[in-house]
C-alpha positions in Angstrom: 0.3 92.1 -52.5 -1.1 94.2 -49.6 2.3 93.6 -47.8 3.7 96.6 -49.5 1.4 98.8 -47.4 4.1 98.7 -44.6 5.9 101.5 -46.7 2.9 103.4 -47.1 1.4 103.9 -43.8 0.2 107.3 -42.4 -0.9 107.5 -38.8 -4.3 106.0 -39.6 -4.5 105.5 -43.3 -3.2 103.0 -45.9 -3.3 104.2 -49.5 -2.7 101.6 -52.2 -5.0 102.8 -54.8 -4.2 102.2 -58.6 -1.2 100.1 -57.8 -2.3 97.2 -59.9 -2.8 94.8 -57.0 -4.5 91.5 -57.7 -4.8 90.1 -54.2 -5.0 91.4 -50.7 -2.3 89.5 -48.7 -1.8 88.7 -45.0 -0.4 91.2 -42.6 0.1 91.4 -38.9 -2.6 93.0 -37.0 -2.6 96.8 -37.6 -4.9 98.4 -34.8 -4.1 101.9 -35.6 -5.3 101.9 -39.2 -8.7 103.5 -39.8 -9.0 104.1 -43.4 -7.9 101.7 -46.3 -7.8 102.9 -50.0 -7.6 100.0 -52.4 -9.7 101.4 -55.4 -9.1 101.0 -59.0 -6.9 97.7 -58.7 -7.4 94.3 -60.2 -8.5 92.7 -56.8 -10.9 89.5 -57.4 -11.7 88.7 -53.8 -12.4 90.3 -50.4 -10.0 88.7 -48.0 -7.4 89.0 -45.3 -9.0 92.3 -43.9 -9.2 90.9 -40.3 -5.8 92.6 -39.8 -7.4 95.9 -39.6 -9.8 95.3 -36.7 -10.4 99.2 -36.3 -11.0 99.9 -39.8 -13.8 102.6 -40.4 -13.4 103.3 -44.0 -12.8 101.0 -46.8 -12.7 101.8 -50.7 -12.7 98.9 -53.1 -14.2 100.7 -55.9 -13.3 99.8 -59.6 -12.1 96.2 -59.0 -13.0 92.7 -60.1 -14.7 91.5 -57.0 -17.8 89.1 -57.6 -18.9 88.4 -53.9 -19.3 90.5 -50.8 -17.5 88.3 -48.3 -15.1 88.2 -45.2 -16.2 91.6 -44.0 -17.7 90.5 -40.8 -14.4 91.0 -38.7 -14.7 94.6 -39.5 -17.1 95.5 -36.6 -16.3 99.2 -36.5 -16.7 99.6 -40.5 -18.9 102.9 -41.3 -18.2 103.5 -45.0 -17.8 100.9 -47.6 -17.4 101.6 -51.3 -17.9 98.9 -53.5 -19.0 100.6 -56.6 -18.0 99.4 -60.2 -17.1 95.8 -59.3 -18.7 92.7 -60.8 -21.0 91.9 -57.9 -24.1 89.9 -59.3 -26.1 88.6 -56.1 -25.6 90.2 -52.7 -26.3 88.4 -49.5 -27.0 91.3 -47.1 -25.9 89.2 -44.1 -22.3 89.5 -45.3 -22.4 93.2 -44.7 -21.3 94.8 -41.4 -24.2 95.9 -39.4 -22.2 98.9 -38.2 -22.3 100.6 -41.8 -23.5 104.1 -42.1 -22.6 104.6 -45.7 -22.6 102.0 -48.5 -22.1 102.4 -52.4 -22.6 99.4 -54.7 -23.5 101.4 -57.9 -22.2 99.8 -61.2 -22.8 96.3 -59.8 -25.5 93.9 -61.2 -26.7 93.2 -57.6 -28.3 96.6 -57.4 -30.9 95.1 -60.0 -31.8 92.4 -57.5 -35.5 92.1 -56.6 -36.1 94.1 -53.4 -32.3 95.0 -53.4 -32.8 98.4 -51.5 -35.3 96.9 -48.9 -33.0 93.9 -48.4 -30.0 96.2 -47.6 -31.9 98.7 -45.6 -33.3 95.9 -43.4 -29.9 94.2 -42.8 -28.2 97.5 -41.7 -30.0 99.4 -38.8 -27.5 102.3 -38.8 -27.4 102.9 -42.6 -27.8 106.4 -43.5 -27.0 106.5 -47.1 -27.0 103.7 -49.8 -25.7 104.2 -53.3 -25.5 108.2 -52.7 -29.0 108.3 -51.8 -30.2 109.1 -48.2 -32.3 106.4 -46.4 -35.8 107.4 -45.8 -36.5 107.5 -42.1 -32.7 107.9 -41.1 -32.7 111.7 -41.8 -35.5 114.1 -42.4 -37.4 113.5 -39.3 -37.3 117.3 -38.4 -38.8 118.2 -41.8 -41.8 116.2 -40.9 -42.2 118.4 -37.9 -42.4 121.5 -40.2 -38.8 122.5 -41.0 -35.0 121.8 -40.2 -32.3 124.0 -39.0 -29.5 125.3 -41.3 -27.0 123.0 -39.4 -29.1 120.0 -40.3 -29.1 120.9 -43.9 -25.4 121.1 -43.8 -25.4 117.6 -42.4 -27.5 116.4 -45.3 -25.2 118.1 -47.6 -22.2 116.2 -46.1 -23.9 113.0 -46.6 -24.9 113.5 -50.2 -21.6 114.9 -51.4 -20.0 111.7 -52.5 -21.6 111.3 -56.2 -19.1 108.6 -57.3 -16.5 106.3 -55.9 -15.4 107.6 -52.6 -12.3 109.9 -52.7 -12.5 111.2 -49.2 -9.5 113.2 -47.9 -7.9 112.9 -44.6 -10.6 115.2 -42.9 -13.5 112.9 -44.0 -13.7 110.5 -41.2 -13.4 113.5 -38.7 -16.4 115.1 -40.5 -18.2 111.8 -40.6 -17.6 111.2 -36.9 -18.9 114.7 -35.9 -21.8 114.3 -38.1 -23.0 110.8 -36.7 -22.2 112.2 -33.2 -24.5 115.1 -33.7 -27.3 112.9 -35.1 -26.9 110.4 -32.2 -27.2 113.3 -29.6 -30.4 114.7 -31.4 -32.1 111.4 -31.5 -31.4 110.8 -27.9 -32.6 114.1 -27.0 -35.8 113.5 -29.2 -36.4 110.3 -27.6 -36.1 111.6 -24.0 -38.5 114.4 -24.9 -41.0 111.9 -26.3 -40.7 109.7 -23.4 -41.3 112.4 -21.1 -44.3 113.5 -23.2 -45.8 110.2 -23.1 -45.2 109.9 -19.2 -47.1 113.1 -18.9 -49.8 112.0 -21.0 -50.1 108.7 -19.1 -50.3 110.7 -15.7 -53.1 113.1 -17.1 -54.9 110.0 -18.2 -54.9 108.3 -14.8 -56.0 111.6 -13.2 -58.9 111.7 -15.5 -59.9 108.1 -15.0 -59.7 108.6 -11.3 -62.3 111.5 -11.5 -64.7 109.3 -13.6 -64.5 106.0 -11.9 -66.9 105.5 -8.9 -65.0 105.1 -5.5 -63.7 101.6 -4.9 -66.0 99.7 -2.4 -64.7 99.4 1.1 
């Protein structure tokens, strides 16, 4: 049972991989836990994870899970690894909308008709699915004629996990910095675009004012 985790806590991480765990047991709420490693066990059902309300990283790779369920309480979850389970059909509504990275490789559901489109449509913040970047979530700068070396490094960070996640203690800090950097760039780009549109609108109004006849008195 997951109750053994009380003996394996660090400041923010629970590691219970390869422990022959069959079920996720109930625990008291553990607000401080951000990362939970349960890969390579015998778990058949996703359950009782509401005791980790601030969870950001969850690995359930290499288990016997057949359904994606009971993840909605994890409103801050950024990284979810469900690779190499037994998930045949996927309901995208069961995935937390906060996800940035999702891995479902090795599951039958990845052959579902329109699988990738369904997942991307359900997860507005997703950056990477099954180790492949999401078109449109990165690479906007390349469309403008190139990208800086720092942005290339960001892309390399995201494409690095080629199999089940085995992130070290610095992974979440790196991911947080990467996401924060992208968020700042997006806000700056939106502000610049908004300012450009306002200037174009102002210029258009001035031109129309020159062309239109004076209003009758």
